[in-house]
ZALUM-533235 format. One record per residue (C-alpha): residue number from 1; residue in three letters; chain; x, y, z. Coordinates in Angstrom, 3 decimals, always signed. Example, Ala and Ser with C-alpha at 12.3 -4.5 7.8 and 13.67 -1.06 7.14 Angstrom:
! residues 2
{pos:1; code:ALA; unit:A; X:+12.300; Y:-4.500; Z:+7.800}
{pos:2; code:SER; unit:A; X:+13.670; Y:-1.060; Z:+7.140}
This chain:
! residues 181
{pos:1; code:ILE; unit:A; X:+0.037; Y:+0.330; Z:+0.122}
{pos:2; code:ASN; unit:A; X:+1.234; Y:+3.597; Z:-1.285}
{pos:3; code:ILE; unit:A; X:-0.671; Y:+5.944; Z:+0.422}
{pos:4; code:ILE; unit:A; X:+0.206; Y:+9.740; Z:-1.350}
{pos:5; code:ASP; unit:A; X:-0.466; Y:+12.888; Z:+0.797}
{pos:6; code:THR; unit:A; X:-1.513; Y:+15.566; Z:-1.848}
{pos:7; code:PRO; unit:A; X:-1.199; Y:+19.298; Z:-0.643}
{pos:8; code:GLY; unit:A; X:-4.889; Y:+20.941; Z:-1.163}
{pos:9; code:HIS; unit:A; X:-3.709; Y:+24.283; Z:-1.767}
{pos:10; code:VAL; unit:A; X:-4.677; Y:+25.210; Z:-5.156}
{pos:11; code:ASP; unit:A; X:-1.275; Y:+25.793; Z:-6.686}
{pos:12; code:PHE; unit:A; X:-1.612; Y:+22.059; Z:-6.416}
{pos:13; code:THR; unit:A; X:-4.180; Y:+21.369; Z:-9.202}
{pos:14; code:VAL; unit:A; X:-1.705; Y:+19.730; Z:-11.474}
{pos:15; code:GLU; unit:A; X:+0.520; Y:+17.740; Z:-8.696}
{pos:16; code:VAL; unit:A; X:-2.732; Y:+16.239; Z:-7.730}
{pos:17; code:GLU; unit:A; X:-4.323; Y:+15.216; Z:-10.527}
{pos:18; code:ARG; unit:A; X:-1.051; Y:+13.711; Z:-11.977}
{pos:19; code:SER; unit:A; X:-1.199; Y:+11.810; Z:-8.827}
{pos:20; code:LEU; unit:A; X:-5.087; Y:+10.827; Z:-9.380}
{pos:21; code:ARG; unit:A; X:-3.840; Y:+9.067; Z:-12.423}
{pos:22; code:VAL; unit:A; X:-2.033; Y:+6.250; Z:-10.732}
{pos:23; code:LEU; unit:A; X:-3.982; Y:+5.393; Z:-7.554}
{pos:24; code:ASP; unit:A; X:-6.465; Y:+2.720; Z:-7.499}
{pos:25; code:GLY; unit:A; X:-8.888; Y:+4.911; Z:-4.471}
{pos:26; code:LEU; unit:A; X:-8.692; Y:+7.782; Z:-2.813}
{pos:27; code:VAL; unit:A; X:-9.630; Y:+8.991; Z:+1.206}
{pos:28; code:ALA; unit:A; X:-11.744; Y:+12.632; Z:+0.518}
{pos:29; code:LEU; unit:A; X:-11.363; Y:+14.573; Z:+4.036}
{pos:30; code:PHE; unit:A; X:-13.499; Y:+17.210; Z:+4.434}
{pos:31; code:CYS; unit:A; X:-13.461; Y:+19.317; Z:+8.212}
{pos:32; code:ALA; unit:A; X:-16.815; Y:+18.638; Z:+9.761}
{pos:33; code:VAL; unit:A; X:-16.963; Y:+23.030; Z:+10.048}
{pos:34; code:GLY; unit:A; X:-15.945; Y:+23.870; Z:+6.555}
{pos:35; code:GLY; unit:A; X:-17.519; Y:+20.756; Z:+4.707}
{pos:36; code:VAL; unit:A; X:-17.378; Y:+21.054; Z:+1.318}
{pos:37; code:GLU; unit:A; X:-14.522; Y:+23.494; Z:+0.620}
{pos:38; code:PRO; unit:A; X:-13.878; Y:+25.005; Z:-3.356}
{pos:39; code:GLN; unit:A; X:-10.189; Y:+22.984; Z:-3.876}
{pos:40; code:SER; unit:A; X:-11.858; Y:+19.729; Z:-2.636}
{pos:41; code:GLU; unit:A; X:-14.774; Y:+20.023; Z:-5.642}
{pos:42; code:THR; unit:A; X:-11.325; Y:+20.497; Z:-7.747}
{pos:43; code:VAL; unit:A; X:-9.985; Y:+17.128; Z:-6.306}
{pos:44; code:TRP; unit:A; X:-13.183; Y:+15.627; Z:-6.919}
{pos:45; code:ARG; unit:A; X:-14.125; Y:+16.700; Z:-9.828}
{pos:46; code:GLN; unit:A; X:-10.416; Y:+15.336; Z:-10.812}
{pos:47; code:ALA; unit:A; X:-10.967; Y:+11.947; Z:-9.329}
{pos:48; code:THR; unit:A; X:-14.107; Y:+11.809; Z:-11.469}
{pos:49; code:LYS; unit:A; X:-12.621; Y:+12.009; Z:-14.456}
{pos:50; code:TYR; unit:A; X:-10.244; Y:+9.642; Z:-13.840}
{pos:51; code:ASN; unit:A; X:-13.099; Y:+7.112; Z:-12.663}
{pos:52; code:ILE; unit:A; X:-11.518; Y:+6.340; Z:-8.869}
{pos:53; code:PRO; unit:A; X:-13.647; Y:+5.360; Z:-6.436}
{pos:54; code:ARG; unit:A; X:-13.917; Y:+6.928; Z:-3.121}
{pos:55; code:ILE; unit:A; X:-14.238; Y:+7.111; Z:+0.840}
{pos:56; code:ALA; unit:A; X:-14.978; Y:+10.256; Z:+3.426}
{pos:57; code:PHE; unit:A; X:-13.901; Y:+11.060; Z:+6.322}
{pos:58; code:VAL; unit:A; X:-15.160; Y:+13.850; Z:+8.147}
{pos:59; code:ASN; unit:A; X:-12.996; Y:+15.225; Z:+10.555}
{pos:60; code:LYS; unit:A; X:-12.556; Y:+17.822; Z:+13.136}
{pos:61; code:MET; unit:A; X:-16.232; Y:+16.683; Z:+15.129}
{pos:62; code:ASP; unit:A; X:-14.345; Y:+18.137; Z:+18.069}
{pos:63; code:ARG; unit:A; X:-14.545; Y:+21.770; Z:+16.772}
{pos:64; code:SER; unit:A; X:-17.115; Y:+24.932; Z:+17.106}
{pos:65; code:GLY; unit:A; X:-19.665; Y:+24.737; Z:+14.637}
{pos:66; code:ALA; unit:A; X:-18.895; Y:+20.448; Z:+13.465}
{pos:67; code:ASP; unit:A; X:-21.877; Y:+19.427; Z:+11.894}
{pos:68; code:PHE; unit:A; X:-21.213; Y:+15.376; Z:+10.074}
{pos:69; code:PHE; unit:A; X:-24.668; Y:+15.382; Z:+8.445}
{pos:70; code:TYR; unit:A; X:-24.079; Y:+18.742; Z:+6.704}
{pos:71; code:VAL; unit:A; X:-21.788; Y:+18.098; Z:+5.739}
{pos:72; code:VAL; unit:A; X:-22.796; Y:+14.866; Z:+3.888}
{pos:73; code:GLU; unit:A; X:-25.974; Y:+17.161; Z:+2.592}
{pos:74; code:MET; unit:A; X:-23.291; Y:+19.150; Z:+1.129}
{pos:75; code:MET; unit:A; X:-22.011; Y:+15.825; Z:-0.470}
{pos:76; code:LYS; unit:A; X:-25.200; Y:+15.869; Z:-2.373}
{pos:77; code:SER; unit:A; X:-25.387; Y:+19.019; Z:-3.637}
{pos:78; code:LYS; unit:A; X:-22.468; Y:+20.001; Z:-4.418}
{pos:79; code:PHE; unit:A; X:-21.094; Y:+16.175; Z:-6.036}
{pos:80; code:ASN; unit:A; X:-24.371; Y:+15.171; Z:-6.944}
{pos:81; code:VAL; unit:A; X:-23.389; Y:+11.474; Z:-5.200}
{pos:82; code:ASN; unit:A; X:-24.652; Y:+8.762; Z:-3.228}
{pos:83; code:PRO; unit:A; X:-23.217; Y:+9.659; Z:+0.564}
{pos:84; code:ILE; unit:A; X:-23.922; Y:+7.113; Z:+2.566}
{pos:85; code:PRO; unit:A; X:-23.004; Y:+7.402; Z:+6.010}
{pos:86; code:VAL; unit:A; X:-21.449; Y:+3.536; Z:+7.504}
{pos:87; code:GLN; unit:A; X:-20.797; Y:+5.619; Z:+11.323}
{pos:88; code:ILE; unit:A; X:-22.568; Y:+9.139; Z:+12.541}
{pos:89; code:PRO; unit:A; X:-20.530; Y:+10.606; Z:+15.352}
{pos:90; code:ILE; unit:A; X:-21.767; Y:+10.377; Z:+19.564}
{pos:91; code:GLY; unit:A; X:-22.216; Y:+14.597; Z:+20.103}
{pos:92; code:LYS; unit:A; X:-20.462; Y:+16.953; Z:+18.592}
{pos:93; code:GLU; unit:A; X:-18.508; Y:+20.294; Z:+19.106}
{pos:94; code:ASP; unit:A; X:-16.880; Y:+19.778; Z:+22.879}
{pos:95; code:LYS; unit:A; X:-19.451; Y:+17.365; Z:+23.268}
{pos:96; code:PHE; unit:A; X:-18.291; Y:+14.889; Z:+20.919}
{pos:97; code:THR; unit:A; X:-17.269; Y:+11.562; Z:+22.782}
{pos:98; code:GLY; unit:A; X:-17.500; Y:+9.084; Z:+19.564}
{pos:99; code:ILE; unit:A; X:-18.715; Y:+7.355; Z:+17.162}
{pos:100; code:ILE; unit:A; X:-21.296; Y:+4.886; Z:+16.507}
{pos:101; code:ASP; unit:A; X:-20.303; Y:+2.073; Z:+13.350}
{pos:102; code:LEU; unit:A; X:-23.688; Y:+1.792; Z:+11.399}
{pos:103; code:ILE; unit:A; X:-22.545; Y:-2.309; Z:+10.431}
{pos:104; code:THR; unit:A; X:-21.374; Y:-3.525; Z:+14.010}
{pos:105; code:MET; unit:A; X:-23.898; Y:-1.422; Z:+16.093}
{pos:106; code:LYS; unit:A; X:-21.470; Y:-0.667; Z:+18.489}
{pos:107; code:ALA; unit:A; X:-20.563; Y:+2.807; Z:+19.935}
{pos:108; code:ILE; unit:A; X:-16.938; Y:+3.490; Z:+19.851}
{pos:109; code:LEU; unit:A; X:-16.416; Y:+5.719; Z:+22.896}
{pos:110; code:TYR; unit:A; X:-12.751; Y:+7.914; Z:+23.193}
{pos:111; code:LYS; unit:A; X:-11.313; Y:+7.767; Z:+26.492}
{pos:112; code:ASP; unit:A; X:-8.490; Y:+10.432; Z:+26.030}
{pos:113; code:VAL; unit:A; X:-8.578; Y:+13.885; Z:+23.568}
{pos:114; code:MET; unit:A; X:-6.898; Y:+12.212; Z:+20.729}
{pos:115; code:GLY; unit:A; X:-8.863; Y:+9.249; Z:+20.351}
{pos:116; code:ILE; unit:A; X:-5.908; Y:+6.365; Z:+21.111}
{pos:117; code:LYS; unit:A; X:-7.740; Y:+5.071; Z:+24.019}
{pos:118; code:TYR; unit:A; X:-11.111; Y:+4.020; Z:+23.090}
{pos:119; code:THR; unit:A; X:-13.940; Y:+1.551; Z:+24.572}
{pos:120; code:VAL; unit:A; X:-16.668; Y:-0.415; Z:+21.944}
{pos:121; code:GLU; unit:A; X:-19.880; Y:-0.233; Z:+24.307}
{pos:122; code:GLU; unit:A; X:-23.546; Y:-1.190; Z:+23.867}
{pos:123; code:ILE; unit:A; X:-25.008; Y:+2.453; Z:+22.064}
{pos:124; code:PRO; unit:A; X:-26.027; Y:+5.259; Z:+24.651}
{pos:125; code:GLU; unit:A; X:-29.794; Y:+5.142; Z:+25.263}
{pos:126; code:ASP; unit:A; X:-29.954; Y:+8.073; Z:+24.001}
{pos:127; code:MET; unit:A; X:-28.813; Y:+7.408; Z:+20.109}
{pos:128; code:VAL; unit:A; X:-30.649; Y:+4.501; Z:+19.981}
{pos:129; code:ALA; unit:A; X:-33.018; Y:+5.551; Z:+17.788}
{pos:130; code:ILE; unit:A; X:-31.146; Y:+8.524; Z:+15.784}
{pos:131; code:ALA; unit:A; X:-28.897; Y:+5.099; Z:+15.446}
{pos:132; code:ASN; unit:A; X:-31.526; Y:+2.743; Z:+14.300}
{pos:133; code:LYS; unit:A; X:-32.733; Y:+5.232; Z:+11.718}
{pos:134; code:TYR; unit:A; X:-29.046; Y:+5.652; Z:+10.260}
{pos:135; code:ARG; unit:A; X:-28.790; Y:+2.050; Z:+9.970}
{pos:136; code:GLN; unit:A; X:-32.035; Y:+1.385; Z:+8.525}
{pos:137; code:GLU; unit:A; X:-31.100; Y:+4.060; Z:+5.711}
{pos:138; code:LEU; unit:A; X:-27.666; Y:+2.359; Z:+5.516}
{pos:139; code:ILE; unit:A; X:-29.845; Y:-0.758; Z:+4.611}
{pos:140; code:GLU; unit:A; X:-31.422; Y:+0.911; Z:+2.472}
{pos:141; code:ASN; unit:A; X:-29.306; Y:+2.823; Z:+0.384}
{pos:142; code:ILE; unit:A; X:-27.417; Y:-0.616; Z:-0.107}
{pos:143; code:ALA; unit:A; X:-30.283; Y:-2.465; Z:-1.323}
{pos:144; code:ASN; unit:A; X:-30.349; Y:-0.251; Z:-3.607}
{pos:145; code:TYR; unit:A; X:-28.099; Y:-1.692; Z:-5.821}
{pos:146; code:ASN; unit:A; X:-27.774; Y:-5.064; Z:-3.711}
{pos:147; code:ASP; unit:A; X:-30.617; Y:-7.757; Z:-5.071}
{pos:148; code:ASP; unit:A; X:-29.441; Y:-10.587; Z:-2.106}
{pos:149; code:ILE; unit:A; X:-29.488; Y:-7.322; Z:+0.152}
{pos:150; code:LEU; unit:A; X:-32.954; Y:-6.127; Z:-1.385}
{pos:151; code:HIS; unit:A; X:-34.470; Y:-9.747; Z:-1.073}
{pos:152; code:LYS; unit:A; X:-33.585; Y:-10.005; Z:+2.945}
{pos:153; code:TYR; unit:A; X:-34.589; Y:-6.752; Z:+3.468}
{pos:154; code:ILE; unit:A; X:-37.697; Y:-7.095; Z:+1.976}
{pos:155; code:GLU; unit:A; X:-38.348; Y:-10.103; Z:+3.939}
{pos:156; code:ASN; unit:A; X:-36.827; Y:-9.198; Z:+6.899}
{pos:157; code:ILE; unit:A; X:-34.701; Y:-11.067; Z:+7.028}
{pos:158; code:ASP; unit:A; X:-31.090; Y:-10.593; Z:+9.298}
{pos:159; code:ILE; unit:A; X:-28.410; Y:-9.073; Z:+6.992}
{pos:160; code:THR; unit:A; X:-24.756; Y:-10.199; Z:+8.441}
{pos:161; code:GLU; unit:A; X:-21.997; Y:-7.542; Z:+9.350}
{pos:162; code:SER; unit:A; X:-19.693; Y:-9.597; Z:+5.716}
{pos:163; code:GLU; unit:A; X:-22.737; Y:-9.170; Z:+3.903}
{pos:164; code:ILE; unit:A; X:-22.841; Y:-4.985; Z:+4.302}
{pos:165; code:ILE; unit:A; X:-19.094; Y:-5.196; Z:+4.294}
{pos:166; code:SER; unit:A; X:-19.097; Y:-6.742; Z:+0.771}
{pos:167; code:ALA; unit:A; X:-22.269; Y:-5.003; Z:-0.578}
{pos:168; code:LEU; unit:A; X:-20.160; Y:-1.427; Z:+0.588}
{pos:169; code:ARG; unit:A; X:-17.041; Y:-2.529; Z:-1.390}
{pos:170; code:LYS; unit:A; X:-18.991; Y:-3.133; Z:-3.918}
{pos:171; code:ILE; unit:A; X:-20.425; Y:+0.070; Z:-4.125}
{pos:172; code:THR; unit:A; X:-17.598; Y:+1.506; Z:-3.325}
{pos:173; code:LEU; unit:A; X:-15.200; Y:+0.033; Z:-6.362}
{pos:174; code:GLU; unit:A; X:-18.612; Y:+0.534; Z:-9.026}
{pos:175; code:VAL; unit:A; X:-18.470; Y:+4.345; Z:-7.830}
{pos:176; code:THR; unit:A; X:-22.199; Y:+4.165; Z:-7.492}
{pos:177; code:GLY; unit:A; X:-21.703; Y:+5.360; Z:-3.877}
{pos:178; code:VAL; unit:A; X:-19.332; Y:+7.257; Z:-1.103}
{pos:179; code:PRO; unit:A; X:-19.031; Y:+5.347; Z:+2.292}
{pos:180; code:VAL; unit:A; X:-18.626; Y:+7.960; Z:+4.781}
{pos:181; code:LEU; unit:A; X:-16.062; Y:+7.896; Z:+8.180}
């Protein structure tokens, strides 16, 4: 695995495009406060030109003005893509304490400021309803692209974690959706 960290500044647009020609995939970082910024749009268009599979990562959830769901909506409107939240935050700004993994339906709670120490626990009671809502949206979104998942969803048959991961991988590689972490 080779990781290429491209500059975000507009002066390096040509260098970014050169690096995109050799990539198998891209992790696009979006600030939870700034969302989709102009240079992000430029890089996204370049990645679309080369049909590069993408994963989106929303960082800086602990900053004032952070809003994960606003960034997801910006991705829809600015890029005309299908963002698929795979994790949702627990809190935001100074109350950001972790994430909920919608595949495992577990909470990952940070025990230090950097998130290096964490515990995996049950979803907090006050977050169960929203986690179920976004889990349902995740499954429905995947079902739009996967007949096996669609059948199980309609028949109310449990869908395994490995089936979700496999379907997400296929959606990502076919560039029909973008998992958002």
